[in-house]
All heavy atoms as an XYZ file, in Angstrom:
622
protein
N     -10.519      7.960    -14.653
C     -11.404      6.845    -14.377
C     -10.788      5.516    -14.817
O     -10.979      4.506    -14.163
C     -12.736      7.122    -15.097
C     -13.790      6.113    -14.788
S     -14.228      6.233    -13.055
C     -15.446      5.000    -12.956
N     -10.060      5.558    -15.931
C      -9.463      4.325    -16.439
C      -8.391      3.819    -15.475
O      -8.199      2.608    -15.333
C      -8.910      4.522    -17.869
C      -8.543      3.186    -18.512
C      -7.695      5.416    -17.868
C      -9.712      2.382    -18.930
N      -7.708      4.731    -14.798
C      -6.677      4.309    -13.850
C      -7.291      3.608    -12.643
O      -6.700      2.690    -12.089
C      -5.836      5.504    -13.394
C      -5.070      6.132    -14.532
C      -5.316      7.440    -14.930
C      -4.098      5.410    -15.204
C      -4.612      8.007    -15.972
C      -3.383      5.964    -16.247
C      -3.652      7.263    -16.636
O      -2.952      7.810    -17.665
N      -8.456      4.050    -12.261
C      -9.156      3.410    -11.147
C      -9.544      1.979    -11.508
O      -9.398      1.055    -10.706
C     -10.390      4.221    -10.766
C     -11.174      3.763     -9.551
C     -10.311      3.851     -8.312
C     -12.414      4.603     -9.391
N      -9.990      1.777    -12.736
C     -10.354      0.442    -13.196
C      -9.130     -0.458    -13.274
O      -9.164     -1.617    -12.851
C     -11.033      0.524    -14.579
O     -12.120      1.429    -14.499
C     -11.541     -0.827    -15.014
N      -8.033      0.070    -13.805
C      -6.808     -0.708    -13.887
C      -6.280     -1.055    -12.495
O      -5.817     -2.174    -12.258
C      -5.742      0.044    -14.661
C      -6.020      0.106    -16.135
C      -4.967      0.911    -16.864
O      -4.133      1.569    -16.261
N      -5.024      0.865    -18.188
N      -6.345     -0.108    -11.592
C      -5.897     -0.366    -10.219
C      -6.753     -1.452     -9.577
O      -6.233     -2.308     -8.851
C      -5.967      0.918     -9.401
N      -8.048     -1.441     -9.859
C      -8.938     -2.464     -9.308
C      -8.541     -3.847     -9.815
O      -8.470     -4.805     -9.052
C     -10.385     -2.145     -9.684
C     -11.369     -3.163     -9.194
C     -11.713     -3.222     -7.860
C     -11.941     -4.070    -10.069
C     -12.621     -4.164     -7.402
C     -12.840     -5.011     -9.628
C     -13.184     -5.055     -8.286
N      -8.267     -3.964    -11.112
C      -7.915     -5.261    -11.689
C      -6.549     -5.750    -11.237
O      -6.288     -6.952    -11.271
C      -7.972     -5.217    -13.215
C      -9.368     -5.296    -13.750
C      -9.876     -4.283    -14.542
C     -10.186     -6.369    -13.453
C     -11.164     -4.355    -15.033
C     -11.477     -6.448    -13.937
C     -11.966     -5.429    -14.731
N      -5.668     -4.861    -10.835
C      -4.351     -5.280    -10.345
C      -4.326     -5.475     -8.839
O      -3.626     -6.345     -8.328
C      -3.274     -4.275    -10.735
C      -2.877     -4.382    -12.157
C      -3.251     -3.560    -13.173
C      -2.065     -5.396    -12.748
N      -2.713     -3.988    -14.342
C      -1.978     -5.115    -14.119
C      -1.412     -6.511    -12.249
C      -1.248     -5.914    -14.991
C      -0.689     -7.302    -13.120
C      -0.608     -7.003    -14.467
N      -5.074     -4.664     -8.106
C      -4.977     -4.693     -6.647
C      -5.774     -5.840     -6.013
O      -5.363     -6.359     -4.982
C      -5.450     -3.360     -6.057
C      -4.547     -2.198     -6.404
S      -2.848     -2.447     -5.902
C      -2.992     -2.298     -4.143
N      -6.873     -6.237     -6.590
C      -7.673     -7.308     -5.996
C      -6.908     -8.638     -5.994
O      -6.806     -9.284     -4.945
C      -9.049     -7.424     -6.683
C      -9.776     -8.674     -6.251
C      -9.886     -6.194     -6.376
N      -6.331     -9.080     -7.128
C      -5.545    -10.324     -7.062
C      -4.300    -10.194     -6.193
O      -3.924    -11.139     -5.492
C      -5.154    -10.598     -8.515
C      -6.109     -9.823     -9.328
C      -6.493     -8.640     -8.509
N      -3.680     -9.028     -6.199
C      -2.498     -8.814     -5.365
C      -2.862     -8.875     -3.888
O      -2.152     -9.503     -3.094
C      -1.852     -7.461     -5.689
O      -1.561     -7.413     -7.091
C      -0.581     -7.254     -4.897
N      -3.966     -8.261     -3.513
C      -4.407     -8.306     -2.114
C      -4.778     -9.730     -1.705
O      -4.486    -10.155     -0.580
C      -5.595     -7.374     -1.906
N      -5.400    -10.481     -2.618
C      -5.743    -11.868     -2.308
C      -4.483    -12.705     -2.125
O      -4.408    -13.545     -1.223
C      -6.613    -12.451     -3.415
N      -3.478    -12.482     -2.963
C      -2.209    -13.216     -2.842
C      -1.500    -12.870     -1.541
O      -1.029    -13.768     -0.821
C      -1.308    -12.925     -4.032
C       0.083    -13.550     -3.996
C      -0.033    -15.072     -4.054
C       0.925    -13.033     -5.135
N      -1.438    -11.599     -1.212
C      -0.781    -11.177      0.034
C      -1.530    -11.732      1.245
O      -0.917    -12.227      2.201
C      -0.675     -9.639      0.095
C      -0.264     -9.165      1.474
C       0.312     -9.142     -0.957
N      -2.856    -11.675      1.217
C      -3.646    -12.229      2.320
C      -3.430    -13.725      2.476
O      -3.310    -14.232      3.597
N      -3.351    -14.435      1.355
C      -3.097    -15.874      1.394
C      -1.732    -16.162      2.014
O      -1.607    -17.023      2.893
C      -3.178    -16.454     -0.022
C      -2.753    -17.891     -0.113
C      -3.573    -18.888      0.368
C      -1.538    -18.239     -0.669
C      -3.194    -20.220      0.284
C      -1.146    -19.556     -0.758
C      -1.969    -20.552     -0.280
N      -0.712    -15.444      1.586
C       0.643    -15.681      2.104
C       0.736    -15.338      3.586
O       1.330    -16.090      4.372
C       1.675    -14.891      1.272
C       1.760    -15.481     -0.143
C       3.037    -14.896      1.933
C       2.579    -14.665     -1.105
N       0.143    -14.226      3.983
C       0.201    -13.808      5.390
C      -0.520    -14.803      6.290
O       0.017    -15.220      7.335
C      -0.388    -12.389      5.557
C      -0.632    -12.059      7.015
C       0.540    -11.364      4.934
N      -1.723    -15.225      5.900
C      -2.449    -16.167      6.750
C      -1.774    -17.535      6.776
O      -1.791    -18.205      7.809
C      -3.912    -16.321      6.300
O      -3.946    -16.693      4.921
C      -4.689    -15.035      6.521
N      -1.166    -17.933      5.661
C      -0.422    -19.195      5.636
C       0.755    -19.140      6.597
O       0.969    -20.074      7.394
C       0.069    -19.502      4.222
C       0.963    -20.728      4.061
C       0.180    -21.988      4.387
C       1.542    -20.782      2.668
N       1.517    -18.047      6.566
C       2.665    -17.915      7.475
C       2.221    -17.867      8.935
O       2.852    -18.484      9.800
C       3.469    -16.673      7.119
S       4.328    -16.796      5.545
N       1.145    -17.142      9.211
C       0.663    -17.055     10.593
C       0.207    -18.419     11.104
O       0.512    -18.795     12.237
C      -0.482    -16.043     10.697
C      -0.044    -14.605     10.604
S      -1.398    -13.416     10.580
C      -2.402    -13.918     11.949
N      -0.506    -19.163     10.269
C      -0.998    -20.477     10.691
C       0.150    -21.462     10.883
O       0.198    -22.180     11.884
C      -2.005    -21.006      9.673
C      -2.487    -22.400      9.985
C      -3.253    -22.656     11.112
C      -2.166    -23.475      9.161
C      -3.693    -23.928     11.412
C      -2.593    -24.754      9.446
C      -3.357    -24.976     10.568
O      -3.776    -26.240     10.869
N       1.085    -21.484      9.943
C       2.206    -22.422     10.063
C       3.117    -22.088     11.238
O       3.607    -22.990     11.920
C       3.003    -22.456      8.763
C       2.302    -23.118      7.577
C       3.182    -23.045      6.342
C       1.911    -24.535      7.894
N       3.340    -20.789     11.493
C       4.187    -20.428     12.636
C       3.504    -20.781     13.959
O       4.169    -21.236     14.899
C       4.534    -18.942     12.596
O       3.391    -18.155     12.819
N       2.189    -20.582     14.044
C       1.473    -20.944     15.271
C       1.483    -22.452     15.474
O       1.657    -22.936     16.604
C       0.044    -20.423     15.214
N       1.325    -23.202     14.391
C       1.340    -24.654     14.491
C       2.724    -25.162     14.912
O       2.849    -26.059     15.742
C       0.931    -25.255     13.155
C       0.498    -26.664     13.219
C      -0.126    -27.091     11.903
C      -0.570    -28.524     12.017
N      -1.126    -29.010     10.770
N       3.778    -24.554     14.335
C       5.140    -24.953     14.689
C       5.463    -24.596     16.143
O       6.066    -25.387     16.862
C       6.148    -24.274     13.765
C       7.580    -24.726     13.994
C       8.569    -23.925     13.164
C       8.481    -24.316     11.719
N       9.530    -23.641     10.910
N       5.027    -23.396     16.565
C       5.266    -22.969     17.940
C       4.526    -23.869     18.925
O       5.053    -24.219     19.976
C       4.809    -21.520     18.115
C       5.170    -20.912     19.435
C       4.758    -19.451     19.467
C       5.152    -18.816     20.765
N       4.733    -17.401     20.829
N       3.324    -24.273     18.568
C       2.539    -25.150     19.429
C       3.143    -26.553     19.478
O       3.016    -27.253     20.475
C       1.089    -25.203     18.951
C       0.139    -25.552     20.054
O       0.461    -25.453     21.225
N      -1.056    -25.956     19.679
N       3.802    -26.966     18.398
C       4.434    -28.290     18.377
C       5.691    -28.297     19.260
O       5.965    -29.274     19.950
C       4.811    -28.671     16.946
C       5.298    -30.093     16.805
C       5.615    -30.406     15.344
C       4.658    -31.440     14.863
N       4.977    -31.913     13.507
N       6.446    -27.174     19.227
C       7.646    -27.088     20.068
C       7.297    -27.004     21.543
O       7.901    -27.677     22.368
C       8.484    -25.865     19.676
C       9.497    -26.169     18.597
C      10.426    -25.009     18.372
N       9.782    -24.112     17.413
C       9.759    -22.801     17.495
N      10.352    -22.177     18.476
N       9.141    -22.078     16.585
N       6.336    -26.134     21.861
C       5.895    -25.954     23.250
C       4.377    -26.146     23.294
O       3.638    -25.204     23.019
C       6.239    -24.555     23.745
C       7.709    -24.245     23.815
C       7.940    -22.807     24.247
O       7.063    -22.240     24.906
O       8.994    -22.273     23.891
N       3.922    -27.331     23.632
C       2.465    -27.558     23.654
C       1.760    -26.608     24.618
O       2.210    -26.365     25.729
C       2.345    -29.006     24.127
C       3.647    -29.636     23.771
C       4.671    -28.541     23.915
N       0.688    -26.035     24.147
C      -0.094    -25.108     24.967
C       0.350    -23.669     24.856
O      -0.233    -22.792     25.489
N       1.399    -23.375     24.064
C       1.869    -21.995     23.952
C       0.908    -21.139     23.141
O       0.792    -19.943     23.365
C       3.267    -21.948     23.335
O       3.245    -22.497     22.031
N       0.230    -21.753     22.189
C      -0.789    -21.056     21.401
C      -2.133    -21.667     21.753
O      -2.295    -22.881     21.732
C      -0.518    -21.211     19.880
C      -1.598    -20.522     19.077
C       0.846    -20.674     19.517
N      -3.076    -20.812     22.122
C      -4.388    -21.296     22.522
C      -5.115    -22.013     21.405
O      -4.899    -21.742     20.217
N      -5.971    -22.925     21.789
C      -6.729    -23.703     20.809
C      -7.643    -22.807     19.985
O      -7.781    -23.005     18.776
C      -7.547    -24.777     21.536
C      -8.136    -25.818     20.629
C      -7.084    -26.706     19.986
O      -6.053    -26.973     20.606
O      -7.324    -27.123     18.838
N      -8.250    -21.806     20.629
C      -9.149    -20.913     19.895
C      -8.374    -20.025     18.922
O      -8.863    -19.712     17.838
C      -9.995    -20.083     20.849
S      -9.039    -19.027     21.942
N      -7.154    -19.628     19.292
C      -6.317    -18.818     18.394
C      -5.913    -19.641     17.179
O      -5.967    -19.165     16.041
C      -5.070    -18.294     19.144
C      -4.104    -17.614     18.193
C      -5.467    -17.372     20.270
N      -5.522    -20.881     17.414
C      -5.136    -21.765     16.318
C      -6.325    -22.024     15.383
O      -6.168    -22.013     14.156
C      -4.591    -23.075     16.875
C      -3.843    -23.976     15.910
C      -2.622    -23.274     15.361
C      -3.439    -25.266     16.593
N      -7.500    -22.203     15.949
C      -8.690    -22.436     15.143
C      -9.059    -21.183     14.341
O      -9.448    -21.282     13.173
C      -9.851    -22.851     16.041
C     -11.062    -23.295     15.287
C     -12.118    -23.851     16.212
C     -13.308    -24.332     15.414
N     -14.334    -24.905     16.264
N      -8.920    -20.011     14.959
C      -9.227    -18.761     14.250
C      -8.253    -18.541     13.096
O      -8.659    -18.111     12.007
C      -9.162    -17.581     15.223
N      -6.970    -18.834     13.312
C      -5.995    -18.688     12.230
C      -6.242    -19.685     11.115
O      -6.061    -19.368      9.942
C      -4.576    -18.837     12.778
C      -4.157    -17.650     13.612
C      -2.739    -17.762     14.061
N      -2.393    -16.611     14.891
C      -1.207    -16.419     15.410
N      -0.236    -17.291     15.214
N      -0.967    -15.344     16.142
N      -6.666    -20.880     11.483
C      -6.972    -21.888     10.467
C      -8.180    -21.461      9.648
O      -8.183    -21.601      8.420
C      -7.228    -23.241     11.122
C      -7.466    -24.356     10.138
C      -7.636    -25.687     10.847
C      -7.833    -26.817      9.879
N      -7.992    -28.104     10.564
N      -9.209    -20.922     10.295
C     -10.389    -20.451      9.582
C     -10.053    -19.286      8.652
O     -10.537    -19.229      7.515
C     -11.491    -20.042     10.561
C     -12.119    -21.240     11.232
O     -12.034    -22.360     10.742
N     -12.746    -21.005     12.368
N      -9.212    -18.358      9.126
C      -8.793    -17.236      8.279
C      -7.995    -17.739      7.081
O      -8.155    -17.235      5.959
C      -7.960    -16.248      9.093
N      -7.158    -18.740      7.300
C      -6.384    -19.324      6.212
C      -7.297    -19.984      5.184
O      -7.100    -19.840      3.972
C      -5.369    -20.321      6.762
C      -4.644    -21.100      5.714
C      -3.834    -20.462      4.801
C      -4.766    -22.475      5.649
C      -3.170    -21.183      3.827
C      -4.107    -23.202      4.692
C      -3.301    -22.551      3.771
N      -8.306    -20.691      5.644
C      -9.239    -21.357      4.729
C     -10.007    -20.323      3.904
O     -10.160    -20.473      2.682
C     -10.194    -22.284      5.506
C      -9.424    -23.486      6.053
C     -11.355    -22.738      4.636
C     -10.204    -24.339      7.011
N     -10.471    -19.271      4.541
C     -11.219    -18.231      3.824
C     -10.333    -17.561      2.778
O     -10.742    -17.373      1.620
C     -11.802    -17.198      4.817
C     -12.322    -15.971      4.096
C     -12.896    -17.826      5.649
N      -9.123    -17.201      3.151
C      -8.215    -16.556      2.193
C      -7.831    -17.512      1.071
O      -7.662    -17.086     -0.076
C      -6.971    -16.041      2.905
S      -7.280    -14.552      3.857
N      -7.709    -18.786      1.370
C      -7.395    -19.771      0.337
C      -8.531    -19.879     -0.676
O      -8.281    -19.949     -1.883
C      -7.151    -21.143      0.956
O      -6.061    -21.109      1.814
N      -9.748    -19.881     -0.196
C     -10.903    -19.978     -1.098
C     -11.003    -18.724     -1.968
O     -11.213    -18.815     -3.183
C     -12.204    -20.208     -0.294
C     -13.430    -20.032     -1.160
C     -12.182    -21.585      0.338
N     -10.820    -17.559     -1.376
C     -10.886    -16.314     -2.145
C      -9.786    -16.283     -3.203
O     -10.029    -15.966     -4.375
C     -10.791    -15.089     -1.206
C     -10.584    -13.810     -1.998
C     -12.034    -14.991     -0.343
N      -8.570    -16.635     -2.815
C      -7.462    -16.643     -3.765
C      -7.690    -17.688     -4.855
O      -7.426    -17.430     -6.035
C      -6.144    -16.906     -3.028
C      -4.945    -16.891     -3.929
C      -4.548    -15.724     -4.560
C      -4.215    -18.037     -4.146
C      -3.448    -15.704     -5.391
C      -3.113    -18.029     -4.974
C      -2.728    -16.866     -5.603
N      -8.196    -18.848     -4.495
C      -8.476    -19.887     -5.479
C      -9.537    -19.461     -6.485
O      -9.426    -19.753     -7.681
N     -10.577    -18.765     -6.019
C     -11.606    -18.278     -6.930
C     -11.057    -17.248     -7.902
O     -11.394    -17.251     -9.093
C     -12.778    -17.692     -6.140
C     -13.676    -18.687     -5.435
C     -14.714    -17.962     -4.589
C     -14.362    -19.579     -6.443
N     -10.201    -16.369     -7.407
C      -9.616    -15.359     -8.283
C      -8.706    -16.005     -9.318
O      -8.741    -15.651    -10.498
C      -8.887    -14.281     -7.457
C      -9.927    -13.441     -6.715
C      -8.020    -13.405     -8.344
C      -9.365    -12.420     -5.785
N      -7.912    -16.975     -8.909
C      -7.052    -17.682     -9.859
C      -7.900    -18.435    -10.879
O      -7.593    -18.429    -12.080
C      -6.087    -18.631     -9.117
C      -5.406    -19.579    -10.066
C      -5.065    -17.835     -8.339
N      -8.981    -19.055    -10.435
C      -9.868    -19.768    -11.359
C     -10.501    -18.814    -12.367
O     -10.639    -19.154    -13.550
C     -10.943    -20.510    -10.573
N     -10.881    -17.624    -11.929
C     -11.449    -16.645    -12.857
C     -10.419    -16.194    -13.889
O     -10.753    -16.038    -15.069
C     -11.997    -15.438    -12.082
C     -13.257    -15.734    -11.321
S     -14.074    -14.290    -10.610
C     -12.802    -13.568     -9.612
N      -9.190    -15.990    -13.462
C      -8.138    -15.575    -14.397
C      -7.861    -16.682    -15.404
O      -7.731    -16.426    -16.609
C      -6.874    -15.166    -13.628
C      -7.140    -13.878    -12.851
C      -5.684    -14.999    -14.570
C      -6.035    -13.496    -11.889
N      -7.777    -17.914    -14.946
C      -7.549    -19.044    -15.852
C      -8.713    -19.190    -16.823
O      -8.503    -19.433    -18.023
C      -7.311    -20.335    -15.049
C      -7.350    -21.555    -15.937
C      -5.988    -20.253    -14.311
N      -9.933    -19.035    -16.347
C     -11.104    -19.135    -17.225
C     -11.087    -18.041    -18.286
O     -11.414    -18.289    -19.456
C     -12.385    -19.053    -16.399
N     -10.679    -16.840    -17.914
C     -10.589    -15.748    -18.872
C      -9.545    -16.044    -19.944
O      -9.784    -15.824    -21.136
C     -10.268    -14.438    -18.154
C     -10.147    -13.204    -19.044
C     -11.489    -12.894    -19.689
C      -9.645    -12.034    -18.242
N      -8.406    -16.574    -19.529
C      -7.357    -16.919    -20.488
C      -7.839    -18.015    -21.440
O      -7.624    -17.940    -22.652
C      -6.076    -17.340    -19.743
C      -5.066    -17.962    -20.686
C      -5.464    -16.150    -19.022
N      -8.508    -19.014    -20.906
C      -9.024    -20.102    -21.745
C     -10.065    -19.572    -22.727
O     -10.056    -19.943    -23.919
C      -9.618    -21.228    -20.873
C     -10.431    -22.206    -21.703
C      -8.518    -21.939    -20.126
N     -10.940    -18.689    -22.282
C     -11.929    -18.108    -23.182
C     -11.269    -17.290    -24.282
O     -11.695    -17.316    -25.447
C     -12.911    -17.248    -22.407
C     -13.967    -17.989    -21.606
C     -14.755    -17.019    -20.743
C     -14.888    -18.753    -22.521
N     -10.235    -16.539    -23.945
C      -9.539    -15.753    -24.970
C      -8.824    -16.642    -25.968
O      -8.830    -16.382    -27.169
C      -8.566    -14.774    -24.304
C      -9.210    -13.635    -23.541
C      -8.166    -12.814    -22.811
C     -10.036    -12.752    -24.469
N      -8.184    -17.709    -25.485
C      -7.539    -18.654    -26.397
C      -8.569    -19.328    -27.307
O      -8.325    -19.548    -28.483
C      -6.752    -19.713    -25.644
C      -5.359    -19.287    -25.263
C      -4.928    -19.391    -23.948
C      -4.480    -18.793    -26.204
C      -3.655    -19.002    -23.588
C      -3.202    -18.396    -25.859
C      -2.788    -18.503    -24.552
O      -1.541    -18.116    -24.206
N      -9.722    -19.652    -26.758
C     -10.769    -20.279    -27.549
C     -11.297    -19.305    -28.607
O     -11.542    -19.702    -29.750
C     -11.929    -20.734    -26.636
O     -11.404    -21.584    -25.626
C     -12.988    -21.473    -27.422
N     -11.448    -18.070    -28.253
C     -11.928    -17.066    -29.206
C     -10.931    -16.907    -30.348
O     -11.324    -16.789    -31.515
C     -12.159    -15.748    -28.500
N      -9.655    -16.886    -30.042
C      -8.630    -16.748    -31.076
C      -8.564    -18.006    -31.936
O      -8.392    -17.929    -33.158
C      -7.263    -16.431    -30.428
C      -6.145    -16.524    -31.441
C      -7.284    -15.067    -29.784
N      -8.733    -19.162    -31.342
C      -8.651    -20.411    -32.088
C      -9.785    -20.559    -33.106
O      -9.595    -21.158    -34.168
C      -8.671    -21.600    -31.130
N     -10.961    -20.011    -32.811
C     -12.094    -20.175    -33.697
C     -12.345    -18.942    -34.574
O     -13.419    -18.786    -35.129
C     -13.363    -20.501    -32.895
C     -13.335    -21.889    -32.335
C     -13.207    -22.097    -30.968
C     -13.407    -22.994    -33.174
C     -13.176    -23.369    -30.442
C     -13.379    -24.265    -32.665
C     -13.259    -24.457    -31.301
N     -11.355    -18.088    -34.720
C     -11.507    -16.928    -35.604
C     -11.348    -17.339    -37.037
O     -10.626    -18.178    -37.409
C     -10.483    -15.852    -35.259
C     -10.883    -15.032    -34.098
S      -9.695    -13.686    -33.916
C     -10.548    -12.699    -32.767
C-alpha cells in the first residue's frame, strides 16, 4: 500500500510536467507551421491546442504551487522549533 502512495506522489507531478511539455511542443509546432505556410493548420485545431496548453499549464502551475507551499510550511515549522 505504501508503494501505491509513493507512486501517486511521484507520478502526478511527472504526468503534469510531461503533459505541459507535450502540449507546449504541439502548440508551438502548429504555430510555426502555420506561420511558414498560412492555412496549413486549421483555426479550430490551433485553438484546441491552445486550450489544451492553457489547461495543462494551469494544472502544472497548481501542482508546483502546492509543492512550493509545502516546502515553505516545512521550513517555517523547522524555523519555529
